[in-house]
N, C-alpha and C positions, 0 to 999 in steps of 0.2 A: 768611335766607329771603327774599331776592331783594328786595325789595321797593323798592331806593332809584331803580329808571330809573323807578317809576310815581308817584311824591312829589314832587308841584307842591312848588319851592320857590320863596324867594327868598333872594340874598344879595350881600349890600352889597359884593364882596371890597377887598382891599386887603389887608394884614399887618398889621394889629393884631390884642392878642389875640380868639379869637371870641366870641361871644358867641349864644348859640341861647336863642331863641324861642318857647315852645307853645304850641298856646290852647286854648280851652275847649269845653266839649260844644257841638254843632251854631254855633260859630263856624267862622273859616278865619286863615291869616296873614293878612289887612289884618286885624283887630283893633287888631294892633301898628302898625300907620302912625302912631300916633302918641307912639309910642316912637322909634321907626328915627332918624329925624331927631336927637337926640338924644341920640340913644346910638354914632351916626358918626363923633363929636368924635376917641373917641378906640376905638373899640371894630370889628370888623367885626363883622357882623348875619347870622345866618339864621334866616329863620321860611320858616314848610312848614305843607304839608296835612295833619295826620291820618290813618291808616287812613279811609276811609269818610267824608271831608269834602269836602266839595266839590269840587275837579278832584286828588282822590288817589280813586283806590279803591278797594274791601276788600279785605281780605287773603284770601285761599284759608283759611285756617284760621280758627276761630273767636275772635274779637275778647277781649285783655285786657290786661294791665297788661304783664306780658310779651311780648304779641304786638309793645304799642306802644312797649315799650323796642329790641326788638330793631329794628325799621322806624330809631327814631335812629339805630341804631348802624349800621344799612346806611347810612342819609343821609351821616354824620360820614367813614366810610369809602370813599364815592365821591366827598364833595367833599374827603379827603387832611387831614382834623382832625383829631390826635391829641389836643386836649384842648380842651374851651369849658366858655365859665361856663355850664349849663344852669337857664334859667329858666320854671318853668312856672306855667299860669295854672290853676286849678280843677283838673277831671280833669289838663290838663299839669302841675302842683303834683305830682299824683297820680303819672302818668310820670316826673316827673323825678325820684322819690325812689325810685319800680322803678330808673330807669337806674344811679343813685350807687349803689346795692346791689348791680346787676350789673356793673355797668361804672367803680368807684372813679376809675383810673388814667386814665379819660378826660375827666373836671372838675375845671377848677381854682378852680369856685365851684358854689353850688347857688342856685339861688332859686326860693323853693316860696311862691306869690302867691296867695293869697283859696284858697287849699284845706282840707281835707274833713281830724279826726283821726275819731275813731270818733264815733257819734252818737248819742242816748240812743234809748233805742226806739221814742218815738213821734218822731221826725224820721226813721228808719230807714224806717218805714212810713210817714210820709207821703212820701218823696224814692219809694220802691216804688212806689207807688202811682201818681204820675207816670209811671213808667217803663213801667205797663202799660198808664196810660193812651196812652203813647205805637203801643204796638206795636199797639193798635185803631184812634187815630183819626187818628196823624202826628206830625207834633212841633208844628201847628196847633194842640192840644186842649187844650197849656197853655205856648205864647210866653206871651199874654197876662199871665200870672200869672209870668214868669219875668221879665219888661221889668220888673213893677212891682218885685221882690224886686231885679233887677240896677241899676235909675238909679232915681235921688229922683223923686218927682213933679214938682219945678222942671226938672231937666233933661229928661226928658221933653217936657215944654210950653215952653222954650226952644227945644228943637233934635230936633223931628218929624222930620227930614228923615236925622238920626243913627241914628234909634232907627227908623222903616222900612229904615233898610237893615243897621241886626240882626234886625230881625223876619225881612226875604225874607232873611237868611243862612240863621236858624235852620230858617225854614219849604221847604227850598229840599233838603232832606235826605229823602233814600225812608224812609216812616214802619220797614221795617226792618232796616234800616242806621240808622236813629238810635236806634229802641229798643236795638238791641241794642250799640251806643256808650252809650249811656245805662244798661243792665247794667251796665258796670265802674265809671262812677263809684256807684252803689249797693252794689256788692257788694267791689270792689277794695282801699275801705280799708283792712279788720284783717292783708290782707298786708304792710301796710306801715307798721304800727307795731311801734313797737318793733323798728325793723328792724334786719336779721340777715341779712349783715354791718353793722354798726357805721356809719353817714355819718358821716365826718370832714372833709371839707372844709371850708371855711369857707360858709357859711349863713347866707342873710336869709328869717326868715318873713316874712311883711306879708300885712295885712287891714284891712279899715273898719272902723269902729265898730262901722255899721250894717250891716255882713254878715254878717248870720242864720243863712243856709246853711253860712258858714264862718266864723264867729264871732272874737272875739278869744283867747275858751277854747280853741276848739282849735288856734288859733296858738300858742299859749301850752303847749298840751301838745305839738304839734309840737316847738316849740324842746328843748321839756327833754329832748327823746330824742337831740336833735343836741345833743353837747359843741361850748360857746364858742356855739350860733346867736343872730344875732341876731335881733331881731325889734320889728317895725315897729307900731303900731299907725295908722291914717289917721282923723280923726276926722271926722266927719259925711258922712264914704263909702260907700256899699254893694261892690255885688260887683265894679260894672264902673269902677273907680276910676281906672284909665289912660287910661277915654273920658271918664272926668266931671270929669276934673282931673288929665290929661295932667303938668302943671310939676309939682304937690308930690308925685305917683307918678313921676316922672321921677328927681326930687331924690331923692327916700329908694333909688331902683333905684341911681343913679349914687353916690352917696355910700358905697356897703357897694363898689358896684362896685370902685370907683378905690379905697377904704381894702385892698381884697382887692391888687387888683397893684402898690398903692405898699407892699407891705407893713406898712397898717398897721391892719391887722384887728385885732381879739383873734382 
């Protein structure tokens, strides 16, 4: 699709195995700044902005998981990356699963982090209403409720600067583009349930036990559809666990990646 030239990305360089981190809806590659230093001890780390997010313009075609998957393929080709551990958060986790289905030969591992499985009708209607609202009023209409879901009350009180940074990032997106990307989060789940072709690469599926939109039940359902997948539930953490408790999040992610790299993964 010729999108890689317009994709904003960061690359640690080096010759170690590659990890690509995919951010979530309304965020950007900077959300991973608490992970990069920990990961670069053994890995080359690539982060990038999804289409229609921050420094990367929207595509000329309607956004979908397939379009986001194509963006990642273009980026890997541009950087001459043959294969990578692709780890995606929330919407990014949906994209990572789509990519694993589309290009199974390009992954050495998969991380599905705080991401959705099929929602019950009430949850699906609630998220659809939020997407509808952003189409009218923009991301500011839903950001405060999102922050409450994403981070604990205690964290938001103790870390107002970090909370404000996240708020500003979300609110920086034009409503038309934000709403379009929100629709992918709402409607894209069904195409990656019971994935076909089956995902067979080593996989980590992780969430927090207080991530109510991407619950432990969803995490276990995703893992049940991927043979040998490792399930991790982080106690006492909400959606943005990688920001609220980087040490615990990084330990779980590195434990999985190192086990795969060293041939110890189940």
